[in-house]
C-alpha positions as CSV (number, residue, x, y, z in Angstrom):
1,M,67.6,104.0,89.7
2,S,68.3,103.9,86.0
3,S,71.8,103.6,84.7
4,N,71.3,106.8,82.8
5,H,70.3,108.6,86.0
6,M,73.4,107.1,87.8
7,H,75.6,108.2,84.9
8,Q,74.4,111.8,85.3
9,M,74.6,111.8,89.0
10,S,77.8,112.9,90.8
11,F,78.5,113.4,94.5
12,D,78.2,117.0,95.7
13,R,81.1,117.7,98.2
14,H,79.1,120.1,100.3
15,Q,76.2,117.7,100.6
16,L,78.5,114.8,101.6
17,E,80.4,116.9,104.2
18,T,77.0,118.1,105.6
19,F,75.7,114.6,105.8
20,S,78.8,113.4,107.7
21,V,78.7,116.4,110.1
22,V,75.0,115.9,110.8
23,V,75.6,112.2,111.7
24,E,78.6,113.1,113.8
25,T,76.8,115.9,115.8
26,R,73.4,114.0,115.8
27,H,71.8,117.5,115.3
28,F,70.9,119.7,112.4
29,G,71.4,122.9,114.4
30,R,74.9,121.9,115.7
31,A,75.9,120.8,112.2
32,A,74.9,124.2,110.9
33,R,77.1,125.9,113.4
34,V,80.1,123.6,112.6
35,L,79.7,124.2,108.9
36,N,78.9,127.9,109.4
37,V,75.7,127.8,107.3
38,T,72.0,128.2,108.2
39,R,70.0,125.3,109.6
40,G,67.9,125.5,106.4
41,A,70.9,125.0,104.2
42,V,71.8,121.9,106.1
43,S,68.3,120.6,105.7
44,Q,68.2,121.4,102.0
45,R,71.6,119.6,101.4
46,I,70.3,116.4,103.1
47,I,67.1,116.5,101.1
48,A,69.0,117.0,97.9
49,L,71.2,114.0,98.7
50,E,68.2,111.9,99.5
51,E,66.5,112.9,96.2
52,A,69.6,112.1,94.3
53,F,69.7,108.6,95.8
54,G,66.0,108.2,95.7
55,R,65.9,106.9,99.3
56,P,66.0,108.3,102.9
57,L,69.5,108.5,104.3
58,L,68.7,109.7,107.8
59,I,66.2,108.7,110.4
60,R,64.9,112.1,111.4
61,G,63.9,111.6,115.0
62,A,67.1,110.0,116.2
63,I,69.3,111.6,113.5
64,T,70.9,108.2,112.8
65,P,71.7,106.9,109.3
66,T,69.5,104.4,107.5
67,P,71.2,101.4,105.9
68,A,71.7,103.4,102.7
69,G,73.1,106.3,104.8
70,E,75.5,103.8,106.5
71,T,76.8,102.8,103.0
72,L,77.2,106.5,102.1
73,L,79.1,107.2,105.3
74,Q,81.6,104.5,104.6
75,H,82.1,106.0,101.1
76,I,82.7,109.5,102.7
77,Q,85.2,108.0,105.2
78,A,87.1,106.2,102.5
79,L,87.1,109.3,100.3
80,K,88.6,111.4,103.1
81,L,91.4,108.9,103.7
82,L,92.0,108.6,100.0
83,E,92.3,112.4,99.6
84,A,94.7,112.5,102.6
85,D,96.8,109.8,101.1
86,T,97.0,111.6,97.7
87,L,97.9,114.9,99.3
88,Q,100.6,113.2,101.4
89,R,102.2,111.9,98.2
90,L,101.9,115.1,96.3
91,K,103.0,117.4,99.2
92,P,105.1,115.4,101.6
93,D,105.2,118.5,103.9
94,W,101.4,118.5,104.1
95,R,100.5,118.3,107.8
96,D,96.7,118.5,108.0
97,R,95.6,115.6,110.1
98,T,92.9,113.3,108.8
99,K,90.3,112.3,111.4
100,I,89.9,108.5,111.7
101,A,88.1,106.4,114.3
102,I,88.8,102.8,115.3
103,A,86.5,100.8,117.5
104,V,88.2,98.5,119.9
105,N,87.0,96.3,122.8
106,A,88.2,97.6,126.2
107,D,90.2,94.5,127.1
108,S,92.2,94.7,123.9
109,L,93.0,98.4,124.5
110,A,94.1,97.7,128.1
111,S,96.2,94.7,127.2
112,W,97.7,94.8,123.7
113,F,96.2,97.4,121.4
114,E,97.6,100.5,123.1
115,P,101.0,100.5,121.3
116,V,99.2,100.1,117.9
117,A,97.0,103.1,118.8
118,I,100.0,105.2,119.7
119,A,101.8,104.2,116.5
120,I,98.7,105.3,114.5
121,A,98.4,108.6,116.4
122,K,102.1,109.3,115.6
123,E,101.3,109.1,111.9
124,N,99.4,111.9,110.2
125,F,96.0,111.1,111.7
126,A,93.7,112.6,114.4
127,L,92.7,109.3,116.0
128,E,89.5,108.6,117.9
129,L,89.3,105.3,119.8
130,L,85.7,104.1,120.3
131,V,85.7,101.7,123.2
132,D,83.1,99.2,124.3
133,D,82.7,95.6,125.4
134,Q,84.0,93.3,122.7
135,D,80.7,92.0,121.3
136,Y,79.3,95.5,120.9
137,T,81.9,97.4,118.8
138,L,80.5,96.4,115.4
139,S,77.5,98.7,115.3
140,V,79.8,101.8,115.0
141,L,81.4,100.2,111.9
142,A,78.0,99.6,110.2
143,R,77.1,103.3,110.9
144,G,80.2,104.4,109.0
145,E,81.7,105.9,112.1
146,A,85.0,103.9,112.1
147,M,87.4,102.6,109.5
148,G,88.3,99.5,111.5
149,C,87.3,97.5,114.5
150,V,88.7,94.8,116.9
151,S,85.8,92.5,117.8
152,T,84.8,89.0,118.8
153,E,82.2,89.0,116.0
154,S,83.4,87.0,112.9
155,N,80.7,88.3,110.6
156,A,81.6,91.6,109.0
157,P,79.1,94.4,108.2
158,R,78.5,95.1,104.5
159,G,81.6,96.7,102.9
160,F,84.0,95.2,105.5
161,V,86.1,92.1,105.8
162,A,86.7,90.3,109.1
163,K,90.2,88.9,109.4
164,P,91.0,86.5,112.3
165,I,93.9,87.9,114.3
166,G,94.3,85.4,117.1
167,A,92.8,84.7,120.5
168,M,92.9,86.5,123.8
169,E,93.2,84.2,126.8
170,Y,91.5,84.8,130.1
171,E,92.4,83.4,133.5
172,C,90.2,83.2,136.6
173,V,92.2,84.9,139.4
174,A,92.0,86.2,142.9
175,I,94.3,87.1,145.7
176,T,95.3,84.4,148.2
177,E,93.4,85.9,151.1
178,F,90.1,86.0,149.1
179,S,90.7,82.4,147.9
180,D,91.4,81.2,151.4
181,E,88.3,82.9,152.8
182,H,85.8,82.0,150.0
183,F,87.2,78.9,148.2
184,S,88.9,76.8,150.9
185,Q,87.0,73.8,149.5
186,G,87.8,74.9,145.9
187,L,85.4,76.2,143.2
188,T,82.3,74.3,144.4
189,L,78.9,75.5,143.3
190,H,78.0,76.4,146.8
191,N,81.1,78.7,147.1
192,I,80.6,80.2,143.6
193,L,77.0,81.2,144.6
194,A,78.3,82.8,147.9
195,A,81.5,84.6,146.7
196,P,81.3,87.9,144.8
197,A,82.6,87.9,141.2
198,V,84.0,91.0,139.5
199,L,82.7,91.6,136.0
200,F,83.2,94.4,133.5
201,N,79.5,95.3,133.0
202,R,76.1,93.7,132.5
203,K,77.0,92.9,128.9
204,D,80.1,90.9,129.9
205,G,79.4,87.3,129.1
206,I,82.8,85.7,129.7
207,H,82.2,84.9,133.3
208,A,79.0,83.0,132.5
209,V,80.9,81.1,129.8
210,F,83.7,80.2,132.3
211,L,81.2,78.9,134.9
212,E,79.2,76.9,132.4
213,R,82.4,75.2,131.2
214,L,83.5,74.6,134.8
215,F,80.2,72.9,135.9
216,G,78.8,71.7,132.5
217,F,75.6,73.7,133.0
218,P,74.7,77.5,133.2
219,V,75.0,79.0,136.6
220,R,72.9,82.0,137.7
221,G,72.3,83.9,140.9
222,Y,75.9,84.6,142.0
223,A,76.8,88.0,143.5
224,T,78.5,90.4,141.1
225,H,80.4,93.6,141.3
226,F,80.6,95.7,138.0
227,F,83.9,97.6,137.4
228,P,83.5,98.8,133.8
229,S,87.2,99.4,133.0
230,P,89.9,96.7,132.7
231,V,92.2,98.6,135.0
232,A,89.5,99.1,137.7
233,L,88.4,95.5,137.4
234,L,91.9,94.2,138.0
235,S,92.4,96.7,140.9
236,A,89.2,95.4,142.5
237,I,90.4,91.8,142.3
238,R,93.8,92.8,143.7
239,A,92.1,94.6,146.6
240,G,90.2,91.4,147.5
241,V,86.8,92.6,146.4
242,G,86.1,89.5,144.5
243,Y,87.5,87.0,142.0
244,G,87.2,87.3,138.2
245,L,88.5,86.7,134.7
246,V,91.4,88.8,133.5
247,P,93.3,88.7,130.2
248,S,96.4,86.5,130.7
249,I,98.6,89.3,129.3
250,Q,97.6,91.3,132.4
251,A,97.3,88.4,134.9
252,D,100.5,86.4,134.2
253,P,103.1,89.0,135.5
254,L,101.0,89.5,138.7
255,I,100.8,85.7,139.2
256,N,104.6,85.4,138.7
257,D,105.1,88.2,141.3
258,G,102.8,86.3,143.8
259,D,100.2,89.1,143.8
260,L,97.4,86.9,142.3
261,I,96.8,83.1,142.1
262,Y,95.1,81.0,139.4
263,M,91.7,79.8,140.6
264,A,91.1,77.3,137.8
265,P,94.4,76.9,135.8
266,D,92.8,74.1,133.6
267,H,89.9,76.3,132.6
268,K,91.3,79.2,130.7
269,I,89.0,80.8,128.3
270,A,90.2,81.8,124.8
271,V,88.2,84.4,122.9
272,N,88.8,84.8,119.2
273,L,89.3,88.3,117.9
274,Y,88.8,89.7,114.4
275,W,90.0,92.9,112.7
276,H,87.2,94.4,110.6
277,H,88.4,96.6,107.8
278,W,87.1,98.0,104.5
279,E,87.0,95.6,101.5
280,T,88.6,98.3,99.4
281,A,90.9,100.7,101.3
282,P,93.3,103.5,100.3
283,P,97.0,102.8,101.1
284,N,97.0,104.7,104.4
285,A,94.1,102.7,105.7
286,R,95.9,99.5,104.6
287,A,99.0,100.6,106.5
288,I,96.9,100.9,109.6
289,S,95.6,97.4,109.1
290,E,99.2,96.2,108.7
291,L,100.1,97.7,112.1
292,V,97.2,96.0,113.8
293,L,97.9,92.6,112.2
294,R,101.6,92.8,113.0
295,R,101.0,93.6,116.7
296,A,98.3,90.9,117.0
297,Q,100.6,88.3,115.5
298,E,103.2,89.1,118.3
299,V,100.9,89.1,121.3
300,L,97.7,87.1,120.6
301,I,97.5,83.3,120.6
302,Q,97.8,82.1,116.9
303,Q,95.9,78.8,117.2
304,K,93.2,77.9,114.8
305,S,91.4,75.6,117.2
306,L,90.7,78.0,120.0
307,S,87.2,79.4,120.3
308,T,84.6,80.6,122.8
């Protein structure tokens, strides 16, 4: 695109809003209803945007953004936050809540992130938490759907910075009865293959890492239960359904109370976490990052040498 063309080009607010609603609803018809315009108008605005940029912004079948569309979505998100920040300064009594989304892995939300989320929600935001297994939260950032993300991934998507915030430690735990029944000889390979393990879901790789470190080679073929919520996973272990890896923040109080026991106290697993945020962020977005970093500093292990 020539610099002259770029100089003449300016963002059309209606087109930007339409593009962001189409991505949010994943549907031209639904977007038209939200915006109170015809489906044709929605289509025209998207085409006009694509012509202005000289490249496709949406994959039509799936209604998902192309890489150029992802970049534009990040711009729209930042713009909305910047506008909200400006309005807040000019009109302190202004109370229209700005929508923001933060992606966070389920274990973080269950063990340390909840107070941060509550603090953010109490500010002038309408907060959406997008929750998934830690290694899979990044894609929502790339698509421009979130302004920040807690992830195990150290490489940030384009337009974002990944800041190390500390490590979450996991312990292998079970109740005494389960341990006595299945591991009377200790964590032998024979016992591991026979005793059921409790995992988060099929994407959960931490149990495999634990076993590989324990034995020095990858272990497969053991029985697994999947409980895809940290609360349910912990409840299953406490009910004697199986043994499994639980964040120390959750496990330690239960071990102190005698509800759970350590299965392999010398084989804790530390998983490094990163806070992904925009490279250039308006002041209210920076304030959210500060909240996250402050809380992480208090509760996560701040040791450079720990890694998966």
